[in-house]
C-alpha positions in Angstrom: 116.4 131.7 88.5 114.5 135.0 88.5 111.9 135.7 91.2 109.6 137.4 88.7 106.5 135.7 87.2 105.4 135.8 83.6 102.5 138.4 83.0 99.1 136.9 82.9 99.7 134.1 85.3 98.0 133.4 88.6 101.2 134.2 90.4 101.7 137.6 88.8 98.1 138.6 89.3 98.2 137.6 92.9 101.4 139.6 93.4 99.7 142.7 92.0 96.8 142.3 94.3 98.7 141.2 97.4 97.8 143.5 100.3 101.4 144.0 101.5 105.0 143.3 100.6 105.4 140.5 103.1 102.7 138.4 101.5 104.0 139.3 98.0 107.4 138.1 99.0 105.9 134.9 100.4 104.1 134.3 97.1 107.3 134.9 95.2 109.2 132.4 97.3 106.5 129.8 96.7 106.6 130.1 93.0 107.1 126.4 92.3 104.0 125.5 94.3 101.9 127.9 92.2 103.4 126.5 89.0 102.3 123.0 90.0 98.9 124.0 91.3 95.9 125.1 89.2 93.2 124.7 91.8 92.3 128.2 93.0 90.2 127.1 95.9 93.1 125.1 97.3 95.4 128.1 96.8 93.1 130.2 98.9 92.8 127.7 101.6 96.5 127.2 101.8 96.9 131.0 102.0 94.4 131.3 104.8 97.0 130.9 107.5 99.2 133.7 106.0 96.5 136.3 105.2 95.2 138.1 108.2 91.5 138.4 107.2 88.8 136.5 105.3 88.7 139.4 102.8 92.4 138.8 102.0 91.7 135.0 101.6 88.9 135.9 99.2 91.2 138.2 97.4 93.7 135.4 96.9 91.1 133.2 95.5 89.7 135.7 93.0 93.1 136.8 92.0 93.9 133.2 91.1 90.6 132.8 89.2 91.1 136.0 87.3 94.6 135.0 86.3 93.6 131.5 85.2 90.8 133.0 83.1 93.2 135.5 81.6 95.7 132.8 80.6 92.9 130.8 79.0 92.1 133.5 76.5 93.9 134.1 73.2 95.4 137.2 74.6 97.4 135.3 77.2 101.0 134.5 76.8 101.5 131.1 75.0 102.8 128.3 77.3 105.7 126.2 76.2 105.2 122.4 75.9 106.8 120.6 78.8 110.2 119.0 78.6 110.4 115.2 78.2 110.8 113.2 81.4 114.4 112.1 82.2 115.9 109.6 84.6 113.7 106.6 83.6 115.0 103.4 85.0 113.9 100.1 86.5 114.5 98.7 90.0 113.5 95.8 92.1 113.2 97.2 95.6 114.6 100.8 95.8 115.0 103.4 93.0 118.5 104.2 94.2 119.8 100.6 93.9 122.3 99.8 91.2 120.6 99.9 87.8 120.4 96.5 86.1 119.1 95.5 82.7 118.1 91.9 83.4 115.2 90.9 85.6 113.3 87.7 86.5 110.1 89.4 87.5 108.6 92.6 86.1 110.5 95.4 87.8 109.2 98.7 89.0 110.0 102.0 87.3 110.6 105.6 88.2 111.7 108.9 86.6 112.1 112.6 87.5 108.9 114.6 87.9 108.1 117.1 85.2 106.8 120.6 86.3 103.1 121.1 85.9 102.6 117.4 84.8 99.1 116.2 85.6 99.8 112.6 84.3 102.4 110.5 82.7 101.8 108.1 79.8 103.9 104.9 79.9 104.4 102.3 77.1 106.1 98.9 77.2 107.1 97.4 73.8 109.3 94.8 72.2 110.9 97.4 70.0 112.7 100.6 70.6 110.7 102.1 67.8 107.4 101.4 69.7 105.5 100.6 66.6 101.8 99.7 67.2 102.4 96.0 66.6 105.1 95.8 69.3 103.4 97.7 72.1 102.5 95.3 75.0 101.3 97.7 77.7 100.0 101.3 77.9 98.8 103.1 81.0 98.7 106.6 82.6 100.2 107.3 86.0 99.6 110.4 88.1 103.0 110.3 89.7 106.5 109.6 88.3 106.5 105.9 89.4 105.0 102.9 87.8 104.1 99.3 88.6 103.5 97.4 85.4 100.9 94.6 86.2 102.1 92.2 83.5 104.5 89.3 83.3 106.3 88.8 80.0 108.2 85.9 78.3 111.8 85.3 78.8 113.3 87.6 76.2 116.8 88.6 75.2 117.6 91.3 72.6 120.6 93.0 71.2 121.1 94.8 73.5 117.6 94.6 74.9 114.3 92.9 74.1 111.9 95.0 76.1 111.6 98.8 76.2 109.8 101.3 78.4 109.2 105.0 77.7 107.4 107.9 79.3 106.0 111.3 78.4 104.4 114.0 80.5 100.9 115.6 80.0 100.3 119.1 81.2 97.7 121.9 80.5 100.2 123.3 78.0 100.3 120.0 76.0 102.1 116.7 75.9 105.9 116.4 76.0 108.0 114.4 73.6 108.7 110.8 74.7 111.7 110.5 77.0 114.7 108.3 76.3 113.6 104.7 76.5 114.9 102.2 79.1 115.7 98.7 77.8 115.9 95.4 79.7 115.9 91.7 79.2 114.1 89.0 81.2 115.4 85.7 82.4 115.3 83.6 85.5 118.6 84.5 87.2 118.3 81.7 89.7 118.3 78.0 88.8 117.5 75.2 91.3 120.5 73.6 92.8 120.7 70.1 94.3 120.5 69.8 98.1 122.4 66.7 99.3 122.7 67.6 103.0 119.9 66.1 105.1 118.1 64.7 102.0 117.2 61.1 102.9 117.2 58.0 100.8 114.2 57.9 98.4 113.9 61.7 97.8 115.5 64.3 95.6 115.6 67.9 96.8 116.6 71.2 95.4 116.9 74.9 96.5 113.8 77.0 96.2 113.9 79.8 93.7 112.6 83.3 94.4 109.4 84.0 92.5 108.7 80.3 91.7 105.2 79.0 92.2 106.2 75.4 91.5 108.7 73.2 89.7 109.0 70.7 86.9 111.1 67.6 87.5 112.6 65.5 84.7 113.7 61.9 85.5 116.0 61.1 82.6 116.8 57.4 83.0 113.7 55.8 84.6 113.3 52.0 84.0 112.5 50.7 80.5 113.7 53.9 78.9 110.9 56.0 80.3 111.6 59.6 80.6 109.1 61.3 82.8 108.6 64.9 83.9 106.0 66.2 86.3 105.0 69.3 88.2 105.2 69.7 91.9 104.4 72.7 94.2 107.2 71.9 96.6 111.0 71.6 96.4 111.2 67.8 96.9 110.1 64.7 94.9 110.1 61.0 95.6 111.7 58.4 93.2 108.7 56.1 92.7 109.6 55.3 89.1 112.9 53.7 90.2 111.7 52.0 93.4 108.3 50.5 92.8 108.4 46.6 92.6 112.2 46.6 92.8 113.0 48.3 96.1 116.1 46.1 96.8 118.0 47.2 93.7 120.3 50.3 94.2 120.0 52.7 91.3 121.7 55.8 90.0 119.1 58.5 89.1 119.7 61.3 86.6 117.4 64.2 87.0 116.9 67.9 86.2 114.5 70.5 87.6 113.3 73.9 86.5 111.2 76.6 88.2 107.7 77.6 87.0 106.0 80.9 87.7 102.7 82.8 87.3 102.0 84.0 83.7 99.2 85.8 82.0 96.0 83.7 81.8 96.0 84.2 78.1 99.5 82.6 77.8 100.4 85.0 75.1 101.1 88.7 74.7 98.9 91.1 72.6 101.4 90.7 69.7 101.0 86.9 69.8 104.3 86.0 71.5 103.8 82.9 73.7 104.5 83.3 77.4 105.8 80.1 79.0 105.7 79.6 82.7 109.0 77.6 83.1 112.6 78.8 83.3 115.8 77.1 82.4 116.5 73.6 83.4 119.2 73.0 86.0 122.3 71.0 85.3 122.0 67.2 85.3 122.1 65.9 88.9 123.0 62.4 90.0 121.4 60.7 93.0 122.3 57.1 94.1 119.7 55.1 96.0 120.4 52.4 98.6 118.2 49.3 99.4 115.3 49.7 101.8 116.0 48.5 105.3 114.1 45.8 107.1 112.3 46.1 110.4 109.4 48.2 111.7 108.5 51.5 110.0 110.1 54.5 111.5 110.4 58.1 110.4 113.6 59.5 109.0 112.4 63.0 108.2 109.8 65.3 106.6 111.8 67.6 104.4 111.2 70.5 102.0 112.7 74.0 102.8 113.1 72.7 106.3 113.8 69.4 108.0 111.6 67.8 110.7 113.1 64.6 112.1 111.4 61.9 114.2 112.4 63.7 117.4 112.2 67.4 116.3 109.4 69.1 114.4 110.0 72.3 112.6 107.8 74.7 110.5 107.9 74.4 106.7 106.8 76.9 104.1 106.6 74.2 101.4 104.7 70.9 101.9 107.4 68.3 102.9 108.2 65.0 101.4 107.9 62.1 103.9 110.7 59.6 104.3 110.9 56.4 106.4 112.8 53.2 107.0 111.5 49.7 107.5 108.5 47.9 106.0 106.5 46.5 108.9 103.8 48.0 111.1 104.0 48.0 114.9 102.6 44.5 115.1 105.0 43.1 112.5 102.6 43.0 109.6 104.0 43.8 106.2 107.4 42.0 106.3 107.0 41.1 102.7 105.2 44.2 101.5 106.2 45.9 98.3 104.0 48.9 98.6 103.1 51.4 101.3 100.8 54.3 101.8 101.5 57.6 103.8 98.8 59.6 105.6 98.9 63.1 107.0 96.4 64.1 109.7 95.4 67.2 111.6 95.3 65.3 114.8 97.6 63.0 116.7 94.9 60.3 116.9 95.0 60.1 113.1 91.2 60.4 112.6 91.0 63.5 110.4 93.1 63.0 107.2 94.2 66.0 105.2 96.5 64.3 102.7 96.7 60.7 101.5 99.5 59.3 99.3 99.0 57.0 96.3 100.5 53.5 96.6 104.3 53.9 96.7 107.0 51.3 96.2 109.8 53.0 98.0 110.8 54.6 101.4 109.4 58.0 100.6 106.5 60.0 99.2 106.1 63.6 98.1 103.0 65.1 96.5 103.1 65.8 92.8 100.5 66.9 90.3 98.7 64.3 88.2 98.0 60.7 88.2 100.3 58.3 90.2 101.9 55.1 88.8 99.4 52.7 87.4 99.2 49.5 89.4 99.2 46.0 87.7 95.7 44.6 87.4 96.7 40.9 87.2 99.4 38.6 88.5 100.9 38.4 85.0 101.2 42.2 84.9 102.7 42.2 88.4 105.5 39.8 87.3 106.3 42.1 84.4 106.3 45.1 86.7 108.8 43.4 89.0 111.0 43.2 85.9 110.6 46.9 85.4 108.0 46.6 82.6 105.3 49.0 83.6 101.7 48.3 82.3 102.0 50.4 79.2 100.5 52.4 77.5 99.2 53.9 80.7 102.2 54.1 83.0 100.4 56.9 84.9 96.7 56.4 85.8 94.3 56.4 88.7 95.0 53.5 91.0 92.0 51.2 91.0 91.0 48.4 93.4 92.7 50.0 96.4 91.2 49.8 99.9 91.9 50.8 103.5 92.2 48.2 106.2 88.5 48.6 107.0 87.4 48.3 103.3 86.9 52.0 102.4 88.4 53.4 99.2 91.0 56.0 99.9 91.2 59.1 97.7 94.9 59.8 96.9 95.8 63.5 96.9 97.5 63.2 93.6 94.8 61.3 91.7 93.7 63.7 89.0 90.1 64.7 89.3 90.2 67.0 86.3 92.6 66.9 83.3 94.3 70.2 82.5 97.2 70.8 80.2 100.2 72.0 82.2 102.6 72.9 79.4 105.0 70.1 80.2 104.9 68.3 77.0 106.8 65.2 75.9 110.4 65.0 77.0 112.9 64.0 74.3 115.2 61.0 74.9 118.5 62.0 76.5 120.4 60.0 74.0 118.6 61.4 71.0 117.2 58.0 70.0 113.7 56.7 70.1 112.3 55.9 73.5 108.8 55.7 75.0 108.0 59.0 76.8 105.3 59.6 79.3 104.6 63.0 80.6 102.7 61.5 83.5 101.9 64.2 86.0 102.6 67.0 83.7 99.5 66.2 81.7 97.0 66.7 84.5 96.5 68.7 87.7 94.6 67.7 90.8 91.8 69.6 92.5 93.0 72.7 94.2 94.3 72.2 97.7 95.1 68.5 97.3 98.9 69.0 96.9 99.7 71.8 99.4 99.1 72.1 103.1 98.0 75.4 104.6 99.3 77.1 107.7 98.1 75.3 110.9 99.0 77.7 113.7 102.6 76.8 114.3 104.0 76.3 116.9 100.9 75.1 118.7 99.4 73.6 115.5 101.0 70.5 114.0 100.5 67.9 111.2 100.8 64.3 112.1 101.9 61.6 109.6 102.2 57.8 109.5 102.9 55.0 107.0 101.1 51.7 106.7 102.2 48.6 104.6 99.9 47.5 101.8 99.2 43.9 100.7 98.7 42.7 97.1 95.7 40.3 97.1 94.9 38.1 94.1 91.1 37.7 93.8 90.3 34.3 92.2 86.7 34.2 90.9 87.2 31.1 88.6 89.2 28.2 90.0 89.6 26.8 86.5 91.1 29.9 85.0 94.7 30.6 84.5 96.1 31.9 87.9 98.1 34.6 86.2 94.9 36.2 85.1 93.6 36.7 88.6 92.6 40.2 89.4 94.6 42.1 92.0 93.4 44.2 94.9 95.5 46.4 97.1 94.7 46.5 100.9 96.2 48.5 103.7 97.3 46.1 106.4 96.9 48.6 109.2 94.4 51.3 110.2 96.3 54.6 110.5 94.8 55.3 113.9 96.1 52.0 115.2 99.6 52.8 113.9 99.5 56.2 115.5 98.2 54.8 118.8 101.2 52.4 118.8 103.7 55.3 118.4 104.2 55.1 114.6 103.3 58.8 114.2 105.5 61.8 113.6 104.9 65.6 113.3 105.8 68.7 111.4 104.4 72.2 111.1 103.4 74.6 108.2 104.0 78.3 108.5 104.1 80.9 105.7 106.5 83.7 106.5 105.3 87.3 106.2 106.2 89.2 103.0 109.4 91.2 103.5 108.4 94.8 102.9 111.3 96.5 104.7 115.1 96.6 104.8 115.7 96.4 108.5 113.3 99.2 109.7 113.2 101.2 106.4 110.3 100.4 104.1 110.8 99.5 100.5 108.9 102.6 99.4 109.6 105.4 97.0 108.0 108.5 95.6 108.3 112.3 95.2 109.2 114.2 98.4 109.8 117.9 98.4 111.5 118.2 95.0 111.0 116.6 91.6 113.1 113.5 92.0 111.8 110.1 93.1 113.6 109.2 96.3 113.7 106.0 98.3 112.5 105.9 101.9 115.3 106.8 104.3 113.4 106.7 107.6 111.2 104.3 109.4 108.1 106.5 108.6 108.9 108.1 105.2 106.9 111.0 103.7 105.8 111.5 100.1 103.7 114.0 98.3 101.3 111.4 96.8 101.0 108.0 95.2 104.0 106.3 96.6 105.3 103.0 95.1 106.0 100.2 97.4 107.8 96.9 96.7 108.5 93.7 98.5 110.4 90.4 98.2 108.5 87.6 96.6 106.8 85.1 98.9 107.2 81.3 98.5 104.2 79.6 96.8 102.5 83.0 96.2 101.4 83.9 92.7 99.5 87.1 93.5 99.5 89.6 96.3 96.9 91.6 98.3 97.6 95.0 99.7 95.5 96.8 102.4 95.7 100.4 103.8 94.5 101.5 107.2 94.6 104.7 109.1 95.5 102.9 112.3 97.3 99.7 113.3 94.8 98.6 115.9 92.1 97.8 115.4 93.0 97.3 111.7 90.4 98.6 109.4 91.1 98.3 105.7 90.1 101.6 104.1 91.6 100.9 100.7 92.5 97.6 99.1 94.3 96.6 95.9 96.0 93.6 94.3 99.1 92.9 92.3 100.5 90.2 90.1 104.1 91.5 90.5 106.1 92.5 93.6 105.2 96.2 93.5 102.2 98.5 93.5 101.4 102.2 93.5 99.4 102.9 96.6 96.2 104.7 95.8 96.9 107.7 98.1 96.3 111.0 96.5 97.3 114.5 97.8 94.0 114.8 99.5 94.8 111.7 101.6 97.1 113.6 103.9 98.4 112.1 107.1 99.8 108.8 108.3 98.7 105.5 106.7 99.7 101.9 107.3 100.0 99.3 104.6 100.5 95.6 104.7 101.0 92.9 102.1 100.3 89.2 101.9 100.7 86.5 99.2 98.0 84.4 97.8 98.5 80.7 97.1 95.8 79.4 94.7 96.8 75.8 95.2 95.2 75.9 98.7 91.5 76.1 99.3 89.2 78.8 100.8 90.7 81.1 103.4 93.9 79.1 103.5 94.9 80.6 100.1 95.7 83.8 102.0 99.2 83.6 103.4 100.6 85.6 106.4 100.3 89.4 106.4 103.5 91.5 106.6 104.0 93.7 109.6 102.1 97.0 109.0 104.4 99.7 107.6 103.8 103.4 108.3 103.9 106.0 105.5 102.9 109.7 105.5 101.3 111.6 102.7 102.1 115.3 102.7 100.2 116.6 99.7 101.5 120.0 98.5 103.0 121.8 101.5 102.7 125.5 101.4 103.9 127.7 104.3 103.8 131.5 104.2 107.1 133.0 105.4 106.7 136.3 107.2 
């Protein structure tokens, strides 16, 4: 490459006016910097350290201004349009990772910088032709990295269903569009059954990265019912199979699929629907065994971790509770068919934070929507014992239920508001006609009822207990048919008495910080000294401006908050931003030179108030260099 500059440019004018050969040579060596920079004042300031006097600094500034004015006239040499960007590709964490073309979540993107580019225009479309009707997303970026804040449907094309392209914008004009990058979207992980340490009465599956919840399908529930429901954890009880026939072992057929955050509009600009669920798992089989007699005793609280009766552990997902026995500490409840679980914030069991519905088996796990409807008369109870649920409302708010002291408990899963969840009616597995109830998939409970927040583990704990429930016929007319007697459901024990007698067990809740680094190296990328986007290679990487950072998805999080501070302690958030994907371009321009610290945390909307904010990641250092110019003498 020649060291000479084209006539009429800021560089050539400055060379003509340079006071000595040394400075002229310095200007010549720093040609690429001048070619990027059109701000004369910044040129002069950067030259200040190399020019010996204020007069020479003024000379540099005026030379630049004269040259820019000259090139703006018709007599200046015409500038060529910029070349189209090259190197466009997608990545999950680092731009130098192996390029893939299938992603579960919207990936990040990078490409090679274009000389003199002030901005880059990016488009996302469902066609390689990028016709107006197929464009889903358009945005300008000031650096050759992009975080597309959009989730798209599961889409597969031939070869690809989604396409991204980029072009550069300079003072000389706009480049052609670069070669597009194509990719497909699908959830690459499917939940798998967990058999180990999953106790009787529960089903459990492996959590899926990026999932904000799960839909469970019981395929062979009694009386041909096929139910599916939504849960925010990775465990579910088997109430449809146990209630009113707990002594009968059964084989349960079930499937599960992950759900995720999608656009609030549930459709793309071109009208394509965006569903929140992924593929169903294979059909899993679980066999139950009869409930054991004796006093109630904990087996475990299980979700992504296992807390036994003797050892409490922290959970990221709200656990299902499992127990053996039917009687309380005093022997009450030997003939009980129903139980109720309580979760408290204190060992004395005075402050409840979660209350189960009436459950007819040895386990309970929270799920969205109404619980099983309870029989209202003795006649209905006898039918229920035969497996005939009180249709048509198999799932409904449980009425006439009371605590031991006569209060009315509020079950965490009793739906306060009805909201469509996208579950729909599940078809019969055999293909024939069968009654189908979507149950919990048709409604969602009030926020915070189904998930427990962090409670300061390891010092903070949750405490749980189980009490037996009696079915009490209420006879108001002695002459009436006894089978028409109304039923009430009464706890036989106060939870605080059960806890005081030792029927209380514990577990913890702890959200893990978002993973923002690989060992000590941040998942960060941007333009360094050259024109290529590079991944961080040190503990404190340096980039010219607008670095892109990525992280691994956090369990139960559907959005993320990002903060930037000039110091670690005391932390003072100077800049804040949010993201609906696992990447973001940090708003750090060239003028924001120096060291910055960023941190990321997930947000779980299923919790309430401040508890929605999950744990912050450890602060990560990053340095912004701006345009570095050094005069070489």
